[in-house]
C-alpha positions in Angstrom: 374.9 175.0 161.3 377.1 177.4 159.3 378.9 180.4 160.7 378.6 183.0 157.9 381.7 184.9 159.2 384.1 182.0 159.6 382.5 179.6 157.2 382.8 176.9 159.9 380.1 174.2 160.1 379.0 172.1 163.0 376.5 169.3 163.5 373.4 170.2 165.5 371.6 166.9 165.3 372.0 163.5 163.6 368.8 162.0 162.2 368.1 158.3 162.0 367.7 157.2 158.4 364.2 155.9 158.9 363.0 159.4 159.0 362.3 161.8 156.1 362.6 165.5 157.1 361.5 168.8 155.6 361.0 172.5 156.2 363.8 173.5 158.7 362.9 176.8 160.3 364.5 178.9 163.0 362.5 180.2 165.9 362.1 184.0 166.2 364.6 184.3 169.0 367.2 182.2 167.2 367.5 179.6 170.0 366.0 176.7 168.1 365.3 175.1 164.8 362.2 173.2 164.0 361.5 170.7 161.3 358.9 168.1 160.4 359.8 164.4 160.2 357.8 161.3 159.1 358.5 157.6 158.6 360.3 156.6 155.4 357.8 154.3 153.6 359.8 153.7 150.5 360.3 150.1 151.4 356.5 149.6 151.1 355.8 151.5 147.9 357.6 153.7 145.4 358.2 157.2 146.7 359.6 160.2 144.8 357.8 163.3 146.1 360.3 165.8 144.6 359.7 164.5 141.0 356.1 164.0 140.1 354.6 163.5 143.6 355.1 159.7 143.2 353.7 158.0 146.3 352.0 161.2 147.5 348.5 159.8 147.9 349.9 156.5 149.1 351.9 158.2 151.9 348.8 160.1 153.0 346.8 156.9 153.0 349.4 155.1 155.1 349.2 157.6 157.9 352.9 157.6 158.8 354.1 158.4 162.3 355.1 162.1 162.1 356.8 164.5 164.4 357.6 168.2 164.9 361.1 168.3 166.3 362.8 171.1 168.2 366.7 171.2 168.2 368.8 173.7 170.1 371.0 175.9 168.0 373.8 175.7 170.6 373.9 171.9 170.0 372.7 171.0 173.5 370.0 168.6 172.4 366.6 168.1 170.8 363.1 167.1 171.7 359.9 166.0 169.9 357.3 168.7 170.7 354.4 167.0 168.9 353.8 163.7 167.1 350.8 161.9 165.6 349.9 159.1 163.2 349.2 161.5 160.3 351.5 162.9 157.6 352.9 166.2 158.8 354.6 168.8 156.4 355.2 172.5 156.0 356.5 173.3 159.4 356.7 177.2 159.6 357.8 179.2 162.5 356.3 182.6 163.4 358.8 185.4 162.6 358.0 187.3 165.8 356.7 184.7 168.3 359.3 182.2 169.4 356.8 179.6 170.7 354.4 179.7 167.7 354.5 177.7 164.5 352.2 176.1 162.0 352.3 172.8 160.3 350.1 171.1 157.7 348.3 167.8 157.4 350.0 166.8 154.1 348.2 165.0 151.4 345.6 165.6 148.7 343.9 168.9 149.7 340.4 167.6 149.0 341.0 164.5 151.3 342.9 165.8 154.3 340.8 166.5 157.4 342.2 170.0 157.9 345.2 171.4 156.2 346.5 174.2 158.5 347.4 173.6 162.2 348.8 175.7 164.9 351.3 174.6 167.5 352.5 176.2 170.8 355.9 174.7 171.3 356.0 175.8 174.9 352.9 173.7 175.8 352.5 171.2 173.0 349.0 172.4 172.3 347.8 172.0 168.7 344.7 173.4 167.1 343.1 173.7 163.6 343.5 177.0 161.9 340.8 178.0 159.3 339.3 174.5 159.2 337.6 173.9 155.8 333.9 173.5 155.5 332.4 170.7 153.3 333.5 171.2 149.7 336.3 173.6 150.6 340.0 173.4 150.1 342.4 175.7 152.0 346.2 175.8 152.0 349.6 177.3 150.9 349.6 178.9 154.3 352.4 181.3 155.4 353.0 183.8 158.2 352.6 187.5 157.7 355.6 189.6 158.8 353.8 190.5 162.1 354.1 186.8 163.1 350.5 186.8 164.3 348.5 186.5 161.1 348.6 183.7 158.5 347.9 184.1 154.8 346.4 181.4 152.6 344.2 180.8 149.6 341.3 178.4 149.0 338.4 177.4 146.9 334.8 176.5 147.6 332.0 175.0 145.5 328.7 176.9 145.5 326.9 174.8 142.9 328.0 177.0 139.9 331.6 176.1 139.9 334.6 176.8 142.1 334.9 180.2 143.9 338.5 181.1 144.7 339.5 183.4 147.5 342.6 185.0 149.2 342.4 185.2 153.0 344.2 185.8 156.2 343.5 185.0 159.8 345.1 185.3 163.3 346.8 182.2 164.7 343.9 182.0 167.3 341.3 181.9 164.5 340.1 185.5 165.0 340.0 188.5 162.6 339.5 186.3 159.5 339.3 188.2 156.2 338.5 186.6 152.9 337.9 188.0 149.4 336.8 186.2 146.3 338.7 186.6 143.1 339.0 185.0 139.7 342.0 183.4 138.2 344.8 181.2 139.5 347.1 181.8 142.3 349.8 179.1 142.3 352.0 179.5 145.5 351.3 182.9 147.2 353.1 185.2 149.6 352.8 188.6 151.2 354.2 190.6 154.1 350.7 191.7 155.0 347.3 192.0 153.4 348.2 194.9 151.1 350.2 193.3 148.2 350.1 189.6 147.4 352.3 187.8 144.8 351.7 184.3 143.2 353.3 182.1 140.6 350.4 180.5 138.8 350.2 180.2 135.0 354.0 180.6 134.4 354.1 184.2 135.6 354.7 186.2 138.8 351.3 187.9 139.4 350.4 190.7 141.8 347.2 191.5 143.7 346.5 194.7 145.8 344.0 195.0 148.6 341.8 198.1 148.3 340.0 197.7 151.7 337.2 195.6 150.3 338.5 193.4 147.6 341.7 192.3 145.8 342.5 194.2 142.6 344.3 192.4 139.8 346.1 190.3 139.1 348.7 192.4 137.4 351.7 190.9 135.6 355.1 191.4 137.2 357.2 189.1 135.0 357.3 185.7 133.4 359.1 183.1 135.6 358.9 180.3 132.9 359.7 177.6 135.4 359.1 174.1 134.2 357.7 173.2 137.6 359.1 169.7 137.0 360.6 169.3 140.4 359.9 170.8 143.8 363.2 172.6 144.0 362.4 174.8 141.0 358.9 175.8 142.0 359.1 179.6 142.0 357.5 180.2 145.5 357.9 184.0 145.1 358.7 186.1 148.2 358.5 189.9 148.7 361.6 191.4 150.3 361.0 192.8 153.9 361.1 196.4 152.6 358.7 195.6 149.8 361.1 196.7 147.0 361.6 193.5 145.1 360.4 189.9 144.6 362.7 186.9 144.8 361.8 183.5 143.2 363.3 180.3 141.8 363.1 179.1 138.1 364.8 176.7 135.8 364.2 178.9 132.8 367.8 178.6 131.8 367.9 174.9 132.2 369.2 175.0 135.7 367.6 176.0 138.9 368.5 179.6 139.8 367.3 182.3 142.2 366.0 185.5 140.5 365.0 189.0 141.8 362.8 191.5 140.1 361.9 195.0 141.3 358.3 195.3 142.6 357.0 198.1 140.5 354.0 200.2 141.5 350.7 198.3 141.0 349.3 200.9 138.6 352.3 200.6 136.3 351.9 196.8 135.8 349.9 195.5 132.9 346.6 193.7 133.6 346.7 190.0 133.3 343.9 188.7 131.1 342.9 185.1 131.7 
């Protein structure tokens, strides 16, 4: 942990080297951090997930023992709140509900049983969120700012090609809203259903909800990331006040963080694909 005033650091938890960890998140009340951990399988086959997804399918097929770990911010200890023999990734805490988080069953989207899962850290209960139907893929999940709804995108096959959609749903699988659209998303994010940003196709693109469908995409800027390594995937985020977008890019040759003002939707040029 780092004290931003004093710049002092302290150790919260020491992790055994046999575990790989990812996605450290703080609970909404600031009392705990959560992260995912899975067995290091690099002694069995080549693994380099950050550069080219090497060993990605093999790790999924191996079904490593995986855990969601809770560690107290005051350094008083940690506990495993959930574990299973399936690769776990993308542990994300609700920004308003201290006991709620999501995680994903990591692996090829078209091969995992169900991508998005909910977890109540106070009880250990887990459940599927927006389970896919046959021929569907769903993912790139994230919490809305209200901490109750989860945004995602997906695709389904209806016999004439893939149909892509943006959607959101409450953590308890109620109030699902999905709208078809054309084009590519990349990684998406929004504070609510009204304005969504994505990084597909080398640009930061914007959609706007009109109450029935998503308008757009419109072009905000070109991120020009090589996407060669995970650390420089743009993963755009909208600021809490909705005034700007922040993203990562290696457009200069090095990974850097950029911001761009989020102009009004009408003022942005249409993105033709």
